[in-house]
PDB file of the backbone (N, CA, C, O) and the ligand in Angstrom, with CONECT records:
HET     CU  A 101       1
ATOM      1  N   UNK A   1       0.831  -1.245   0.132  1.00  0.00           N
ATOM      2  CA  UNK A   1       0.148  -0.026   0.044  1.00  0.00           C
ATOM      3  C   UNK A   1       0.914   1.270  -0.081  1.00  0.00           C
ATOM      4  O   UNK A   1       1.948   1.356   0.581  1.00  0.00           O
ATOM      5  N   UNK A   2       0.561   2.265  -0.817  1.00  0.00           N
ATOM      6  CA  UNK A   2       1.187   3.468  -0.875  1.00  0.00           C
ATOM      7  C   UNK A   2       0.319   4.754  -0.578  1.00  0.00           C
ATOM      8  O   UNK A   2      -0.852   4.760  -0.957  1.00  0.00           O
ATOM      9  N   UNK A   3       0.775   5.693  -0.007  1.00  0.00           N
ATOM     10  CA  UNK A   3       0.160   6.848   0.104  1.00  0.00           C
ATOM     11  C   UNK A   3       1.008   8.059  -0.446  1.00  0.00           C
ATOM     12  O   UNK A   3       2.190   8.251  -0.164  1.00  0.00           O
ATOM     13  N   UNK A   4       0.177   8.910  -1.334  1.00  0.00           N
ATOM     14  CA  UNK A   4       0.787   9.876  -1.821  1.00  0.00           C
ATOM     15  C   UNK A   4       0.016  11.233  -1.769  1.00  0.00           C
ATOM     16  O   UNK A   4      -1.212  11.298  -1.828  1.00  0.00           O
ATOM     17  N   UNK A   5       0.904  12.385  -1.646  1.00  0.00           N
ATOM     18  CA  UNK A   5       0.030  13.714  -1.700  1.00  0.00           C
ATOM     19  C   UNK A   5       0.377  14.269  -3.103  1.00  0.00           C
ATOM     20  O   UNK A   5       1.529  14.535  -3.444  1.00  0.00           O
ATOM     21  N   UNK A   6      -0.726  14.423  -3.896  1.00  0.00           N
ATOM     22  CA  UNK A   6      -0.512  15.032  -5.011  1.00  0.00           C
ATOM     23  C   UNK A   6      -0.912  16.566  -4.958  1.00  0.00           C
ATOM     24  O   UNK A   6      -1.947  16.795  -4.333  1.00  0.00           O
ATOM     25  N   UNK A   7      -0.264  17.641  -5.509  1.00  0.00           N
ATOM     26  CA  UNK A   7      -0.692  18.773  -5.491  1.00  0.00           C
ATOM     27  C   UNK A   7      -1.288  19.110  -6.958  1.00  0.00           C
ATOM     28  O   UNK A   7      -0.740  18.915  -8.043  1.00  0.00           O
ATOM     29  N   UNK A   8      -2.545  19.664  -6.698  1.00  0.00           N
ATOM     30  CA  UNK A   8      -3.367  19.984  -7.828  1.00  0.00           C
ATOM     31  C   UNK A   8      -3.911  21.304  -7.820  1.00  0.00           C
ATOM     32  O   UNK A   8      -4.469  21.760  -6.823  1.00  0.00           O
ATOM     33  N   UNK A   9      -3.748  22.060  -9.091  1.00  0.00           N
ATOM     34  CA  UNK A   9      -4.125  23.452  -9.129  1.00  0.00           C
ATOM     35  C   UNK A   9      -5.654  23.346  -9.880  1.00  0.00           C
ATOM     36  O   UNK A   9      -5.967  22.480 -10.696  1.00  0.00           O
ATOM     37  N   UNK A  10      -6.453  24.364  -9.431  1.00  0.00           N
ATOM     38  CA  UNK A  10      -7.530  24.630 -10.217  1.00  0.00           C
ATOM     39  C   UNK A  10      -8.812  24.021  -9.301  1.00  0.00           C
ATOM     40  O   UNK A  10      -9.962  24.199  -9.703  1.00  0.00           O
ATOM     41  N   UNK A  11      -8.575  23.374  -8.186  1.00  0.00           N
ATOM     42  CA  UNK A  11      -9.861  23.098  -7.398  1.00  0.00           C
ATOM     43  C   UNK A  11     -10.189  24.248  -6.629  1.00  0.00           C
ATOM     44  O   UNK A  11      -9.341  24.851  -5.971  1.00  0.00           O
ATOM     45  N   UNK A  12     -11.553  24.620  -6.696  1.00  0.00           N
ATOM     46  CA  UNK A  12     -11.972  26.031  -6.122  1.00  0.00           C
ATOM     47  C   UNK A  12     -13.306  25.833  -5.211  1.00  0.00           C
ATOM     48  O   UNK A  12     -13.748  26.638  -4.393  1.00  0.00           O
ATOM     49  N   UNK A  13     -13.805  24.632  -5.537  1.00  0.00           N
ATOM     50  CA  UNK A  13     -15.012  24.484  -4.777  1.00  0.00           C
ATOM     51  C   UNK A  13     -15.478  23.037  -4.533  1.00  0.00           C
ATOM     52  O   UNK A  13     -14.867  22.098  -5.043  1.00  0.00           O
ATOM     53  N   UNK A  14     -16.812  22.814  -3.572  1.00  0.00           N
ATOM     54  CA  UNK A  14     -17.246  21.508  -3.320  1.00  0.00           C
ATOM     55  C   UNK A  14     -17.350  20.581  -4.525  1.00  0.00           C
ATOM     56  O   UNK A  14     -17.086  19.380  -4.486  1.00  0.00           O
ATOM     57  N   UNK A  15     -17.758  21.250  -5.593  1.00  0.00           N
ATOM     58  CA  UNK A  15     -17.942  20.488  -6.902  1.00  0.00           C
ATOM     59  C   UNK A  15     -16.484  19.993  -7.504  1.00  0.00           C
ATOM     60  O   UNK A  15     -16.440  18.934  -8.131  1.00  0.00           O
ATOM     61  N   UNK A  16     -15.399  20.712  -7.317  1.00  0.00           N
ATOM     62  CA  UNK A  16     -14.140  20.273  -7.715  1.00  0.00           C
ATOM     63  C   UNK A  16     -13.679  19.194  -6.746  1.00  0.00           C
ATOM     64  O   UNK A  16     -12.968  18.276  -7.156  1.00  0.00           O
ATOM     65  N   UNK A  17     -14.022  19.265  -5.601  1.00  0.00           N
ATOM     66  CA  UNK A  17     -13.709  18.254  -4.498  1.00  0.00           C
ATOM     67  C   UNK A  17     -14.247  16.891  -4.868  1.00  0.00           C
ATOM     68  O   UNK A  17     -13.543  15.882  -4.887  1.00  0.00           O
ATOM     69  N   UNK A  18     -15.707  16.923  -5.199  1.00  0.00           N
ATOM     70  CA  UNK A  18     -16.376  15.687  -5.518  1.00  0.00           C
ATOM     71  C   UNK A  18     -15.806  15.093  -6.705  1.00  0.00           C
ATOM     72  O   UNK A  18     -15.423  13.923  -6.713  1.00  0.00           O
ATOM     73  N   UNK A  19     -15.726  15.984  -7.875  1.00  0.00           N
ATOM     74  CA  UNK A  19     -15.129  15.599  -8.925  1.00  0.00           C
ATOM     75  C   UNK A  19     -13.738  14.642  -8.930  1.00  0.00           C
ATOM     76  O   UNK A  19     -13.556  13.599  -9.557  1.00  0.00           O
ATOM     77  N   UNK A  20     -12.959  15.242  -8.157  1.00  0.00           N
ATOM     78  CA  UNK A  20     -11.522  14.709  -8.174  1.00  0.00           C
ATOM     79  C   UNK A  20     -11.788  13.539  -7.032  1.00  0.00           C
ATOM     80  O   UNK A  20     -11.295  12.440  -7.284  1.00  0.00           O
ATOM     81  N   UNK A  21     -12.463  13.674  -5.907  1.00  0.00           N
ATOM     82  CA  UNK A  21     -12.547  12.460  -5.022  1.00  0.00           C
ATOM     83  C   UNK A  21     -13.151  11.140  -5.784  1.00  0.00           C
ATOM     84  O   UNK A  21     -12.686  10.006  -5.666  1.00  0.00           O
ATOM     85  N   UNK A  22     -14.206  11.486  -6.540  1.00  0.00           N
ATOM     86  CA  UNK A  22     -14.791  10.394  -7.541  1.00  0.00           C
ATOM     87  C   UNK A  22     -13.806   9.732  -8.619  1.00  0.00           C
ATOM     88  O   UNK A  22     -13.587   8.541  -8.840  1.00  0.00           O
ATOM     89  N   UNK A  23     -13.306  10.832  -9.191  1.00  0.00           N
ATOM     90  CA  UNK A  23     -12.427  10.337 -10.358  1.00  0.00           C
ATOM     91  C   UNK A  23     -11.136   9.376  -9.909  1.00  0.00           C
ATOM     92  O   UNK A  23     -10.713   8.466 -10.623  1.00  0.00           O
ATOM     93  N   UNK A  24     -10.608   9.714  -8.669  1.00  0.00           N
ATOM     94  CA  UNK A  24      -9.639   8.942  -8.261  1.00  0.00           C
ATOM     95  C   UNK A  24     -10.156   7.818  -7.413  1.00  0.00           C
ATOM     96  O   UNK A  24      -9.519   6.765  -7.381  1.00  0.00           O
ATOM     97  N   UNK A  25     -11.200   7.953  -6.761  1.00  0.00           N
ATOM     98  CA  UNK A  25     -11.886   6.830  -5.919  1.00  0.00           C
ATOM     99  C   UNK A  25     -12.168   5.592  -6.660  1.00  0.00           C
ATOM    100  O   UNK A  25     -12.067   4.472  -6.159  1.00  0.00           O
ATOM    101  N   UNK A  26     -12.550   5.846  -7.951  1.00  0.00           N
ATOM    102  CA  UNK A  26     -12.881   4.605  -8.815  1.00  0.00           C
ATOM    103  C   UNK A  26     -11.905   3.722  -9.437  1.00  0.00           C
ATOM    104  O   UNK A  26     -12.125   2.623  -9.946  1.00  0.00           O
ATOM    105  N   UNK A  27     -10.748   4.370  -9.328  1.00  0.00           N
ATOM    106  CA  UNK A  27      -9.483   3.576  -9.899  1.00  0.00           C
ATOM    107  C   UNK A  27      -9.145   2.440  -8.979  1.00  0.00           C
ATOM    108  O   UNK A  27      -9.075   2.534  -7.754  1.00  0.00           O
ATOM    109  N   UNK A  28      -8.934   1.309  -9.723  1.00  0.00           N
ATOM    110  CA  UNK A  28      -8.551  -0.050  -9.164  1.00  0.00           C
ATOM    111  C   UNK A  28      -7.532   0.114  -8.109  1.00  0.00           C
ATOM    112  O   UNK A  28      -6.526   0.777  -8.360  1.00  0.00           O
ATOM    113  N   UNK A  29      -7.706  -0.446  -6.916  1.00  0.00           N
ATOM    114  CA  UNK A  29      -6.601  -0.373  -5.789  1.00  0.00           C
ATOM    115  C   UNK A  29      -6.625   0.688  -4.958  1.00  0.00           C
ATOM    116  O   UNK A  29      -6.051   0.621  -3.871  1.00  0.00           O
ATOM    117  N   UNK A  30      -7.389   1.974  -5.413  1.00  0.00           N
ATOM    118  CA  UNK A  30      -7.587   3.062  -4.308  1.00  0.00           C
ATOM    119  C   UNK A  30      -8.447   2.803  -3.347  1.00  0.00           C
ATOM    120  O   UNK A  30      -9.632   2.551  -3.567  1.00  0.00           O
ATOM    121  N   UNK A  31      -7.841   2.850  -2.028  1.00  0.00           N
ATOM    122  CA  UNK A  31      -8.822   2.866  -1.024  1.00  0.00           C
ATOM    123  C   UNK A  31      -9.224   4.025  -0.234  1.00  0.00           C
ATOM    124  O   UNK A  31     -10.067   3.971   0.662  1.00  0.00           O
ATOM    125  N   UNK A  32      -8.571   5.118  -0.607  1.00  0.00           N
ATOM    126  CA  UNK A  32      -8.821   6.354  -0.045  1.00  0.00           C
ATOM    127  C   UNK A  32      -8.449   7.477  -0.836  1.00  0.00           C
ATOM    128  O   UNK A  32      -7.386   7.341  -1.443  1.00  0.00           O
ATOM    129  N   UNK A  33      -9.177   8.769  -1.012  1.00  0.00           N
ATOM    130  CA  UNK A  33      -8.873   9.858  -1.911  1.00  0.00           C
ATOM    131  C   UNK A  33      -9.478  11.106  -0.936  1.00  0.00           C
ATOM    132  O   UNK A  33     -10.689  11.182  -0.727  1.00  0.00           O
ATOM    133  N   UNK A  34      -8.587  12.009  -0.402  1.00  0.00           N
ATOM    134  CA  UNK A  34      -8.997  12.804   0.149  1.00  0.00           C
ATOM    135  C   UNK A  34      -8.471  14.282  -0.187  1.00  0.00           C
ATOM    136  O   UNK A  34      -7.264  14.480  -0.045  1.00  0.00           O
ATOM    137  N   UNK A  35      -9.237  15.268  -0.595  1.00  0.00           N
ATOM    138  CA  UNK A  35      -9.116  16.482  -1.042  1.00  0.00           C
ATOM    139  C   UNK A  35      -8.864  17.480   0.120  1.00  0.00           C
ATOM    140  O   UNK A  35      -9.672  17.573   1.043  1.00  0.00           O
ATOM    141  N   UNK A  36      -7.917  18.103   0.071  1.00  0.00           N
ATOM    142  CA  UNK A  36      -7.735  19.335   0.851  1.00  0.00           C
ATOM    143  C   UNK A  36      -7.792  20.662   0.115  1.00  0.00           C
ATOM    144  O   UNK A  36      -6.771  21.170  -0.349  1.00  0.00           O
ATOM    145  N   UNK A  37      -8.995  21.220   0.010  1.00  0.00           N
ATOM    146  CA  UNK A  37      -9.103  22.253  -0.767  1.00  0.00           C
ATOM    147  C   UNK A  37      -8.270  23.509  -0.426  1.00  0.00           C
ATOM    148  O   UNK A  37      -7.743  24.248  -1.258  1.00  0.00           O
ATOM    149  N   UNK A  38      -8.226  23.644   0.901  1.00  0.00           N
ATOM    150  CA  UNK A  38      -7.279  24.962   1.301  1.00  0.00           C
ATOM    151  C   UNK A  38      -6.014  24.758   0.688  1.00  0.00           C
ATOM    152  O   UNK A  38      -5.490  25.698   0.089  1.00  0.00           O
ATOM    153  N   UNK A  39      -5.381  23.505   0.769  1.00  0.00           N
ATOM    154  CA  UNK A  39      -4.086  23.259   0.664  1.00  0.00           C
ATOM    155  C   UNK A  39      -3.732  22.836  -0.906  1.00  0.00           C
ATOM    156  O   UNK A  39      -2.617  22.690  -1.406  1.00  0.00           O
ATOM    157  N   UNK A  40      -4.877  22.704  -1.446  1.00  0.00           N
ATOM    158  CA  UNK A  40      -4.719  22.230  -2.971  1.00  0.00           C
ATOM    159  C   UNK A  40      -4.129  20.804  -3.177  1.00  0.00           C
ATOM    160  O   UNK A  40      -3.413  20.527  -4.139  1.00  0.00           O
ATOM    161  N   UNK A  41      -4.412  20.091  -2.395  1.00  0.00           N
ATOM    162  CA  UNK A  41      -3.889  18.608  -2.395  1.00  0.00           C
ATOM    163  C   UNK A  41      -4.720  17.613  -2.353  1.00  0.00           C
ATOM    164  O   UNK A  41      -5.844  17.718  -1.862  1.00  0.00           O
ATOM    165  N   UNK A  42      -4.185  16.384  -2.938  1.00  0.00           N
ATOM    166  CA  UNK A  42      -5.088  15.203  -2.846  1.00  0.00           C
ATOM    167  C   UNK A  42      -4.301  14.146  -2.277  1.00  0.00           C
ATOM    168  O   UNK A  42      -3.353  13.628  -2.867  1.00  0.00           O
ATOM    169  N   UNK A  43      -4.691  13.828  -1.140  1.00  0.00           N
ATOM    170  CA  UNK A  43      -3.926  12.289  -0.496  1.00  0.00           C
ATOM    171  C   UNK A  43      -4.680  11.239  -0.880  1.00  0.00           C
ATOM    172  O   UNK A  43      -5.895  11.177  -0.693  1.00  0.00           O
ATOM    173  N   UNK A  44      -3.897  10.243  -1.511  1.00  0.00           N
ATOM    174  CA  UNK A  44      -4.463   9.169  -2.002  1.00  0.00           C
ATOM    175  C   UNK A  44      -3.567   7.916  -1.564  1.00  0.00           C
ATOM    176  O   UNK A  44      -2.351   7.827  -1.736  1.00  0.00           O
ATOM    177  N   UNK A  45      -4.450   6.910  -0.932  1.00  0.00           N
ATOM    178  CA  UNK A  45      -3.772   5.643  -0.592  1.00  0.00           C
ATOM    179  C   UNK A  45      -4.409   4.521  -1.541  1.00  0.00           C
ATOM    180  O   UNK A  45      -5.604   4.294  -1.733  1.00  0.00           O
ATOM    181  N   UNK A  46      -3.379   3.934  -2.037  1.00  0.00           N
ATOM    182  CA  UNK A  46      -3.573   2.787  -3.039  1.00  0.00           C
ATOM    183  C   UNK A  46      -2.484   1.765  -3.160  1.00  0.00           C
ATOM    184  O   UNK A  46      -1.349   1.890  -2.700  1.00  0.00           O
ATOM    185  N   UNK A  47      -2.986   0.666  -3.878  1.00  0.00           N
ATOM    186  CA  UNK A  47      -2.245  -0.408  -3.975  1.00  0.00           C
ATOM    187  C   UNK A  47      -1.501  -0.356  -5.369  1.00  0.00           C
ATOM    188  O   UNK A  47      -2.049  -0.472  -6.465  1.00  0.00           O
ATOM    189  N   UNK A  48      -0.119  -0.157  -5.127  1.00  0.00           N
ATOM    190  CA  UNK A  48       0.828   0.247  -6.378  1.00  0.00           C
ATOM    191  C   UNK A  48       0.629  -0.895  -7.455  1.00  0.00           C
ATOM    192  O   UNK A  48       0.779  -0.616  -8.644  1.00  0.00           O
ATOM    193  N   UNK A  49       0.295  -2.167  -7.059  1.00  0.00           N
ATOM    194  CA  UNK A  49       0.235  -3.137  -8.075  1.00  0.00           C
ATOM    195  C   UNK A  49      -0.935  -3.142  -9.001  1.00  0.00           C
ATOM    196  O   UNK A  49      -0.949  -3.836 -10.018  1.00  0.00           O
ATOM    197  N   UNK A  50      -2.076  -2.236  -8.582  1.00  0.00           N
ATOM    198  CA  UNK A  50      -3.292  -2.122  -9.160  1.00  0.00           C
ATOM    199  C   UNK A  50      -3.132  -0.641  -9.974  1.00  0.00           C
ATOM    200  O   UNK A  50      -3.348  -0.536 -11.182  1.00  0.00           O
ATOM    201  N   UNK A  51      -2.759   0.370  -9.191  1.00  0.00           N
ATOM    202  CA  UNK A  51      -2.874   1.616  -9.772  1.00  0.00           C
ATOM    203  C   UNK A  51      -1.648   2.358  -9.716  1.00  0.00           C
ATOM    204  O   UNK A  51      -1.235   2.449  -8.560  1.00  0.00           O
ATOM    205  N   UNK A  52      -0.826   2.995 -10.693  1.00  0.00           N
ATOM    206  CA  UNK A  52       0.427   3.619 -10.603  1.00  0.00           C
ATOM    207  C   UNK A  52       0.007   5.294 -10.187  1.00  0.00           C
ATOM    208  O   UNK A  52      -1.175   5.628 -10.270  1.00  0.00           O
ATOM    209  N   UNK A  53       0.872   6.118  -9.822  1.00  0.00           N
ATOM    210  CA  UNK A  53       0.780   7.322  -9.597  1.00  0.00           C
ATOM    211  C   UNK A  53       0.468   7.943 -10.823  1.00  0.00           C
ATOM    212  O   UNK A  53      -0.507   8.695 -10.835  1.00  0.00           O
ATOM    213  N   UNK A  54       1.174   7.753 -11.951  1.00  0.00           N
ATOM    214  CA  UNK A  54       0.764   8.278 -13.277  1.00  0.00           C
ATOM    215  C   UNK A  54      -0.547   7.760 -13.628  1.00  0.00           C
ATOM    216  O   UNK A  54      -0.992   8.477 -14.524  1.00  0.00           O
ATOM    217  N   UNK A  55      -1.335   6.870 -13.335  1.00  0.00           N
ATOM    218  CA  UNK A  55      -2.641   6.690 -13.595  1.00  0.00           C
ATOM    219  C   UNK A  55      -3.450   7.644 -12.812  1.00  0.00           C
ATOM    220  O   UNK A  55      -4.219   8.360 -13.454  1.00  0.00           O
ATOM    221  N   UNK A  56      -3.400   7.779 -11.456  1.00  0.00           N
ATOM    222  CA  UNK A  56      -3.849   8.597 -10.518  1.00  0.00           C
ATOM    223  C   UNK A  56      -3.805   9.992 -10.933  1.00  0.00           C
ATOM    224  O   UNK A  56      -4.871  10.606 -10.976  1.00  0.00           O
ATOM    225  N   UNK A  57      -2.688  10.592 -11.254  1.00  0.00           N
ATOM    226  CA  UNK A  57      -2.502  11.963 -11.939  1.00  0.00           C
ATOM    227  C   UNK A  57      -3.342  12.168 -13.315  1.00  0.00           C
ATOM    228  O   UNK A  57      -3.933  13.208 -13.605  1.00  0.00           O
ATOM    229  N   UNK A  58      -3.295  11.054 -14.070  1.00  0.00           N
ATOM    230  CA  UNK A  58      -4.057  11.263 -15.513  1.00  0.00           C
ATOM    231  C   UNK A  58      -5.437  11.403 -15.088  1.00  0.00           C
ATOM    232  O   UNK A  58      -6.084  12.318 -15.596  1.00  0.00           O
ATOM    233  N   UNK A  59      -6.012  10.615 -14.206  1.00  0.00           N
ATOM    234  CA  UNK A  59      -7.372  10.755 -13.847  1.00  0.00           C
ATOM    235  C   UNK A  59      -7.875  12.106 -13.275  1.00  0.00           C
ATOM    236  O   UNK A  59      -9.009  12.532 -13.496  1.00  0.00           O
ATOM    237  N   UNK A  60      -6.972  12.732 -12.542  1.00  0.00           N
ATOM    238  CA  UNK A  60      -7.119  14.082 -11.984  1.00  0.00           C
ATOM    239  C   UNK A  60      -7.193  15.102 -13.275  1.00  0.00           C
ATOM    240  O   UNK A  60      -8.087  15.935 -13.427  1.00  0.00           O
ATOM    241  N   UNK A  61      -6.188  14.904 -14.099  1.00  0.00           N
ATOM    242  CA  UNK A  61      -5.915  15.780 -15.300  1.00  0.00           C
ATOM    243  C   UNK A  61      -6.946  15.757 -16.291  1.00  0.00           C
ATOM    244  O   UNK A  61      -7.094  16.722 -17.041  1.00  0.00           O
ATOM    245  N   UNK A  62      -7.835  14.512 -16.377  1.00  0.00           N
ATOM    246  CA  UNK A  62      -8.899  14.365 -17.258  1.00  0.00           C
ATOM    247  C   UNK A  62     -10.112  15.035 -16.837  1.00  0.00           C
ATOM    248  O   UNK A  62     -11.051  15.253 -17.602  1.00  0.00           O
ATOM    249  N   UNK A  63     -10.082  15.409 -15.429  1.00  0.00           N
ATOM    250  CA  UNK A  63     -11.303  16.285 -14.884  1.00  0.00           C
ATOM    251  C   UNK A  63     -11.129  17.553 -15.046  1.00  0.00           C
ATOM    252  O   UNK A  63     -11.994  18.361 -14.708  1.00  0.00           O
ATOM    253  N   UNK A  64      -9.741  17.978 -15.702  1.00  0.00           N
ATOM    254  CA  UNK A  64      -9.648  19.376 -15.986  1.00  0.00           C
ATOM    255  C   UNK A  64      -8.836  20.186 -14.889  1.00  0.00           C
ATOM    256  O   UNK A  64      -8.774  21.415 -14.871  1.00  0.00           O
ATOM    257  N   UNK A  65      -8.253  19.386 -14.026  1.00  0.00           N
ATOM    258  CA  UNK A  65      -7.067  20.187 -13.106  1.00  0.00           C
ATOM    259  C   UNK A  65      -5.710  19.883 -13.491  1.00  0.00           C
ATOM    260  O   UNK A  65      -5.298  18.958 -14.191  1.00  0.00           O
ATOM    261  N   UNK A  66      -5.172  20.686 -12.996  1.00  0.00           N
ATOM    262  CA  UNK A  66      -3.509  20.399 -13.281  1.00  0.00           C
ATOM    263  C   UNK A  66      -2.961  19.923 -12.126  1.00  0.00           C
ATOM    264  O   UNK A  66      -3.174  20.397 -11.010  1.00  0.00           O
ATOM    265  N   UNK A  67      -2.147  18.843 -12.416  1.00  0.00           N
ATOM    266  CA  UNK A  67      -1.133  18.176 -11.397  1.00  0.00           C
ATOM    267  C   UNK A  67       0.134  19.031 -11.383  1.00  0.00           C
ATOM    268  O   UNK A  67       0.670  19.366 -12.439  1.00  0.00           O
ATOM    269  N   UNK A  68       0.572  19.356 -10.285  1.00  0.00           N
ATOM    270  CA  UNK A  68       1.926  20.053 -10.040  1.00  0.00           C
ATOM    271  C   UNK A  68       2.869  19.180  -9.759  1.00  0.00           C
ATOM    272  O   UNK A  68       2.613  18.314  -8.922  1.00  0.00           O
ATOM    273  N   UNK A  69       3.977  19.208 -10.302  1.00  0.00           N
ATOM    274  CA  UNK A  69       5.117  18.276  -9.887  1.00  0.00           C
ATOM    275  C   UNK A  69       6.342  19.098  -9.064  1.00  0.00           C
ATOM    276  O   UNK A  69       7.332  18.488  -8.662  1.00  0.00           O
TER     277      UNK A  69
HETATM  278 CU    CU A 101     -15.522  23.683  -8.185  1.00  0.00          CU2+
END
């Protein structure tokens, strides 16, 4: 199990929180996705054998938010 904190730009309201939480939450192996709106971060716990950090970042990107490295 891995936990990563991903910085995301463009999340501004509860709609964004829901969109990102859902998009990440449905990925295989993801057990927890928590958005911190104030900090602009998403904390993700996942099984690296099922989803990679790249997959997770792509899912956030597809929702229209920018992942910051
Ligand atoms: Cu929003």
